[in-house]
Structures are given as C-alpha cells and as structure tokens.
Residue frames as qw, qx, qy, qz and C-alpha x, y, z in Angstrom:
[[0.000, 0.889, 0.459, 0.000, 0.00, 0.00, 0.00],
 [0.380, 0.517, -0.029, 0.766, 1.28, 3.47, -0.88],
 [0.345, -0.457, -0.476, 0.668, 1.96, 5.71, 2.12],
 [0.113, 0.928, 0.334, 0.122, 0.08, 9.05, 2.15],
 [0.357, 0.634, -0.206, 0.654, 2.20, 12.24, 1.96],
 [0.258, -0.660, 0.360, -0.607, 3.71, 12.97, 5.34],
 [0.924, -0.274, -0.210, -0.165, 3.31, 9.39, 6.62],
 [0.766, 0.130, -0.381, 0.501, 7.02, 9.08, 7.34],
 [0.048, 0.501, -0.276, 0.819, 6.76, 12.19, 9.54],
 [0.683, -0.453, 0.083, -0.567, 4.43, 10.48, 12.00],
 [0.258, -0.365, 0.866, -0.227, 5.28, 7.82, 14.59],
 [0.251, -0.070, -0.934, -0.246, 4.04, 4.30, 13.97],
 [0.102, -0.476, -0.841, 0.237, 0.31, 3.94, 14.67],
 [0.082, 0.536, 0.204, -0.815, -0.53, 7.63, 14.12],
 [0.480, 0.675, 0.539, 0.154, -2.98, 8.70, 11.39],
 [0.385, -0.142, 0.212, 0.887, -1.72, 11.41, 9.01],
 [0.272, 0.884, 0.358, -0.126, -3.27, 14.71, 7.93],
 [0.519, -0.157, 0.313, 0.780, -1.15, 16.42, 5.23],
 [0.279, 0.893, 0.301, -0.186, -1.98, 19.90, 3.86],
 [0.523, -0.260, 0.340, 0.737, -0.02, 21.63, 1.08],
 [0.353, 0.702, 0.508, 0.353, -2.25, 23.78, -1.18],
 [0.225, -0.643, -0.038, 0.731, -0.84, 27.25, -1.89],
 [0.518, 0.703, 0.400, 0.278, -0.95, 29.79, -4.71],
 [0.285, -0.302, 0.081, 0.906, 0.60, 32.90, -6.17],
 [0.008, -0.394, -0.547, -0.739, -1.34, 35.68, -7.86],
 [0.269, -0.043, 0.294, -0.916, -4.54, 37.42, -6.83],
 [0.177, -0.376, -0.900, -0.129, -7.60, 35.44, -5.81],
 [0.150, 0.122, 0.285, -0.939, -10.52, 37.83, -5.42],
 [0.571, 0.164, 0.029, -0.804, -14.30, 37.86, -5.50],
 [0.821, 0.054, 0.484, -0.298, -14.80, 34.10, -5.52],
 [0.837, 0.543, -0.064, -0.024, -12.67, 33.37, -8.58],
 [0.591, -0.581, 0.468, 0.308, -9.28, 31.70, -8.51],
 [0.802, 0.555, 0.192, 0.103, -8.98, 31.60, -12.29],
 [0.340, 0.873, -0.264, 0.230, -5.96, 33.94, -12.22],
 [0.494, -0.703, 0.501, -0.102, -3.98, 32.13, -9.54],
 [0.618, 0.406, -0.673, 0.006, -1.15, 29.71, -10.15],
 [0.845, -0.471, 0.070, -0.243, -1.40, 26.78, -7.77],
 [0.382, 0.528, -0.711, 0.263, 1.63, 25.31, -6.00],
 [0.860, -0.434, -0.269, -0.023, 2.33, 22.87, -3.20],
 [0.457, 0.553, -0.381, 0.584, 5.05, 24.87, -1.45],
 [0.241, -0.449, 0.535, -0.674, 3.99, 24.94, 2.19],
 [0.629, -0.091, -0.763, -0.118, 3.47, 21.61, 3.93],
 [0.472, -0.454, 0.425, -0.625, 1.69, 20.83, 7.19],
 [0.528, 0.058, -0.847, -0.002, 2.02, 17.42, 8.83],
 [0.575, -0.399, 0.301, -0.647, -0.54, 16.46, 11.45],
 [0.424, 0.089, -0.900, 0.059, -0.27, 13.16, 13.32],
 [0.608, -0.353, 0.151, -0.695, -3.22, 11.89, 15.37],
 [0.403, 0.034, -0.907, 0.114, -3.42, 8.93, 17.75],
 [0.656, -0.461, 0.041, -0.597, -6.24, 7.83, 20.00],
 [0.416, 0.119, -0.856, 0.283, -5.28, 5.62, 22.90],
 [0.201, -0.456, -0.779, 0.382, -8.26, 4.84, 25.13],
 [0.020, -0.899, -0.432, 0.068, -9.74, 8.16, 26.25],
 [0.292, -0.710, 0.187, 0.613, -6.66, 10.21, 25.32],
 [0.663, 0.706, 0.186, 0.166, -6.08, 11.89, 21.97],
 [0.529, -0.499, 0.259, 0.635, -2.55, 12.82, 20.90],
 [0.527, 0.827, 0.178, 0.083, -1.82, 15.39, 18.20],
 [0.556, -0.387, 0.276, 0.682, 1.57, 16.27, 16.71],
 [0.469, 0.854, 0.222, 0.018, 2.21, 19.00, 14.14],
 [0.429, -0.470, 0.305, 0.708, 5.09, 20.43, 12.15],
 [0.547, 0.803, 0.210, -0.104, 5.38, 22.43, 8.95],
 [0.492, -0.322, 0.387, 0.710, 7.92, 23.40, 6.30],
 [0.453, 0.839, 0.214, -0.214, 7.94, 25.74, 3.31],
 [0.733, 0.444, 0.121, 0.501, 10.04, 26.66, 0.32],
 [0.245, 0.544, -0.140, 0.791, 10.62, 30.16, 1.78],
 [0.137, -0.065, -0.600, 0.785, 10.16, 32.20, 4.97],
 [0.145, -0.657, -0.723, -0.158, 6.69, 32.87, 6.42],
 [0.028, 0.080, -0.193, 0.977, 5.01, 36.11, 7.47],
 [0.508, -0.018, 0.166, -0.845, 1.69, 36.91, 9.16],
 [0.578, 0.064, -0.764, -0.279, 0.94, 33.20, 9.40],
 [0.578, -0.287, 0.540, -0.540, -1.14, 30.99, 11.68],
 [0.459, 0.094, -0.862, -0.192, -1.17, 27.20, 11.71],
 [0.662, -0.277, 0.328, -0.614, -3.86, 25.26, 13.58],
 [0.382, 0.105, -0.916, -0.065, -3.65, 21.62, 14.52],
 [0.571, -0.195, 0.203, -0.771, -6.84, 20.22, 15.90],
 [0.085, 0.096, 0.989, -0.076, -8.70, 17.18, 17.16],
 [0.454, -0.051, -0.306, -0.835, -12.05, 16.95, 15.40],
 [0.428, 0.079, 0.786, -0.439, -15.04, 15.29, 17.09],
 [0.158, -0.019, -0.780, -0.605, -16.60, 13.27, 14.25],
 [0.122, -0.474, -0.863, 0.121, -19.63, 12.36, 16.39],
 [0.037, -0.730, -0.389, 0.561, -20.49, 15.96, 17.34],
 [0.505, 0.675, 0.352, 0.407, -19.29, 17.47, 14.03],
 [0.043, -0.979, 0.079, -0.184, -17.05, 20.10, 15.61],
 [0.460, 0.512, -0.549, 0.475, -13.49, 20.79, 16.74],
 [0.762, -0.551, -0.338, 0.044, -12.88, 19.29, 20.19],
 [0.573, -0.657, 0.099, 0.480, -9.41, 20.76, 20.79],
 [0.560, 0.765, 0.065, 0.310, -7.28, 23.28, 18.91],
 [0.565, -0.596, 0.122, 0.558, -3.71, 24.54, 19.21],
 [0.515, 0.847, 0.080, 0.103, -1.85, 27.03, 17.05],
 [0.626, -0.236, 0.157, 0.727, 1.55, 28.24, 15.94],
 [0.236, 0.944, 0.228, -0.043, 1.59, 31.95, 15.02],
 [0.590, -0.066, 0.167, 0.787, 4.25, 33.93, 13.20],
 [0.121, 0.935, 0.273, -0.190, 3.81, 37.71, 13.12],
 [0.002, -0.854, 0.355, 0.380, 5.75, 40.14, 11.00],
 [0.692, 0.553, -0.453, -0.099, 8.46, 38.65, 8.86],
 [0.857, -0.406, 0.317, 0.006, 9.80, 35.40, 10.18],
 [0.235, 0.695, -0.657, -0.173, 13.26, 34.16, 9.27],
 [0.427, -0.169, 0.884, -0.085, 12.25, 30.52, 9.37],
 [0.571, 0.200, -0.500, -0.620, 10.90, 28.10, 6.81],
 [0.586, -0.132, -0.798, -0.040, 10.01, 25.29, 9.20],
 [0.517, -0.552, 0.244, -0.607, 8.28, 24.75, 12.53],
 [0.107, 0.259, -0.933, 0.225, 9.40, 22.13, 14.98],
 [0.460, -0.323, -0.797, -0.220, 7.01, 19.40, 16.06],
 [0.375, -0.324, 0.347, -0.796, 4.43, 20.41, 18.64],
 [0.383, -0.141, -0.913, -0.002, 2.96, 17.63, 20.78],
 [0.412, -0.227, 0.265, -0.842, -0.36, 17.92, 22.62],
 [0.232, -0.204, -0.951, -0.020, -2.82, 15.60, 24.30],
 [0.440, -0.186, 0.102, -0.872, -6.41, 15.88, 25.47],
 [0.316, 0.116, 0.888, -0.312, -8.99, 13.70, 27.25],
 [0.337, -0.012, -0.590, -0.734, -11.64, 12.38, 24.82],
 [0.726, -0.059, 0.273, -0.629, -15.18, 11.13, 25.33],
 [0.368, -0.155, 0.915, 0.055, -15.32, 7.33, 25.34],
 [0.540, 0.491, 0.662, -0.171, -18.52, 7.39, 23.26],
 [0.398, 0.851, -0.043, -0.339, -17.29, 9.70, 20.49],
 [0.823, 0.211, 0.263, 0.457, -15.10, 9.12, 17.42],
 [0.129, -0.893, 0.126, 0.413, -12.29, 11.59, 16.57],
 [0.770, 0.464, 0.130, 0.418, -9.89, 12.59, 13.80],
 [0.426, -0.531, 0.069, 0.730, -6.88, 14.88, 13.55],
 [0.470, 0.770, 0.336, 0.269, -6.82, 17.87, 11.22],
 [0.433, -0.350, 0.068, 0.828, -4.56, 20.74, 10.18],
 [0.297, 0.828, 0.388, 0.275, -5.39, 24.11, 8.66],
 [0.420, -0.530, -0.032, 0.736, -3.98, 27.62, 8.54],
 [0.410, 0.852, 0.255, 0.203, -3.47, 30.77, 6.53],
 [0.392, -0.751, 0.173, 0.503, -0.72, 33.21, 5.73],
 [0.587, 0.795, -0.153, -0.011, 1.91, 34.16, 3.23],
 [0.782, -0.375, 0.317, 0.384, 5.45, 33.13, 2.48],
 [0.151, 0.782, -0.435, -0.420, 8.38, 34.33, 0.43],
 [0.953, 0.296, 0.069, -0.022, 9.11, 32.05, -2.51],
 [0.380, 0.748, -0.486, 0.246, 12.76, 33.19, -2.39],
 [0.906, -0.277, -0.260, 0.187, 15.04, 30.76, -0.59],
 [0.407, 0.433, -0.313, 0.741, 17.04, 33.45, 1.17],
 [0.360, -0.419, -0.606, 0.573, 17.10, 35.24, 4.51],
 [0.075, 0.182, 0.027, -0.980, 15.37, 38.33, 3.15],
 [0.413, 0.558, 0.645, -0.318, 11.73, 39.04, 2.40],
 [0.137, 0.516, -0.390, -0.750, 11.77, 39.53, -1.36],
 [0.050, 0.053, -0.877, -0.475, 10.37, 38.32, -4.65],
 [0.548, -0.239, -0.493, -0.632, 7.01, 36.81, -5.47],
 [0.367, -0.221, 0.669, -0.607, 4.89, 35.91, -2.45],
 [0.380, -0.170, -0.872, -0.256, 2.90, 32.72, -2.00],
 [0.468, -0.255, 0.260, -0.805, -0.34, 32.44, -0.06],
 [0.342, -0.179, -0.921, -0.059, -2.42, 29.79, 1.68],
 [0.390, -0.251, 0.178, -0.868, -5.72, 29.93, 3.53],
 [0.345, 0.068, 0.839, -0.415, -8.28, 28.03, 5.61],
 [0.168, 0.392, 0.858, 0.287, -11.39, 26.48, 4.00],
 [0.072, 0.832, 0.469, -0.288, -13.54, 29.50, 4.94],
 [0.081, -0.711, 0.263, 0.647, -10.99, 31.88, 3.42],
 [0.220, -0.090, 0.811, 0.535, -10.66, 29.68, 0.34],
 [0.216, 0.599, 0.771, 0.035, -14.42, 29.67, -0.17],
 [0.074, 0.890, 0.215, -0.396, -14.63, 33.48, -0.13],
 [0.079, -0.680, 0.466, 0.560, -11.56, 33.85, -2.38],
 [0.868, 0.443, -0.029, -0.220, -12.21, 30.92, -4.68],
 [0.211, 0.684, -0.695, 0.067, -8.69, 29.67, -3.93],
 [0.730, -0.013, -0.682, 0.047, -7.45, 26.24, -2.89],
 [0.628, -0.711, 0.079, -0.307, -7.89, 25.43, 0.82],
 [0.311, 0.444, -0.762, 0.355, -4.92, 24.57, 3.05],
 [0.686, -0.282, 0.360, -0.566, -6.64, 21.86, 5.07],
 [0.564, 0.143, -0.802, -0.138, -6.48, 18.13, 5.74],
 [0.696, -0.370, 0.365, -0.496, -8.23, 15.70, 8.10],
 [0.192, -0.252, 0.948, 0.032, -7.21, 12.12, 8.83],
 [0.419, -0.003, -0.667, -0.616, -9.28, 9.71, 6.76],
 [0.544, -0.345, -0.763, -0.058, -10.74, 7.64, 9.60],
 [0.422, -0.625, 0.205, -0.624, -12.55, 8.67, 12.74],
 [0.544, 0.077, -0.795, 0.257, -11.31, 6.64, 15.70]]
C-alpha cells in the first residue's frame, strides 16, 4: 500500500493529515482563475487515539520564509461534528524561518465519540530561498478563506474517525 504524503513524519500507529495547497497571484471575488497553484507549504498532522486520550503532533515546512501566518492543529469530534481541541503556531511580521518544529499535545476524549486529527492555517510566504523578504509571495488559507476567495484550501483531516 502506498503511504500518504507525510506518513514518514508520523510515529508508527498515528494517522496522518497532510496539507499543502498554496498559490501565487490574486484570488478575489470568488474566482481563482488567475492564480497559479503550487504545493510549497506543507503541514504534517499526526493523530493517535489511545483509550480516552487523543494525541496530536504538528510540524510544517515551506520553500521560503513565512510572514503573518497561523497554523492550527486540531482534534475533530466526528460524532459531534465540531473541533474538540485546537492549538496554534503563530508567526507575526516577517519570520526568518521556513520550518516549525514538532508540537505535541494531548487531550482527554469522550469514550462514546469518534475523533480525527486535522490541520489548517493561513498566511503568506516568500518564494525566495534566502534570509530576506523579497520576490514573489505565495499564499495559503483556511477552507472558509478559500471559499470566499475561490482559492485552494490549506486543510487536511485524517481519513478515519477513531
């Protein structure tokens, strides 16, 4: 069986959520016809349920440096249809990093509910692989932002609820 993208970034037994949709150009008024789509910013979410405890790990990497960016890694309650727990990594101003180290979180889960892990976020990044903020910028956004812009959504949820 072929491993999903990001599978090697998760410990054995963890389910994978991998997001990587980004674009350059201007997405406005519900039409993304003018944007060029890329896969230049990657988010790796790893979810494990063990009894009544849910474990979520997250890391990201990009082709260039990020700015005004927020990443969210979440445990989604499939039974209730809503986010049960959410954590974030925020980068304000111009960051001089193109990766985020793994964050590890855990939360108590309801024994009667099923859960999944998911990752989402929004922001911009420099497509230049240097330590300065220059050149063409890339963008990524959450599903709600993508819907209003008509752009691709930077979002992924593990395939099974556990």
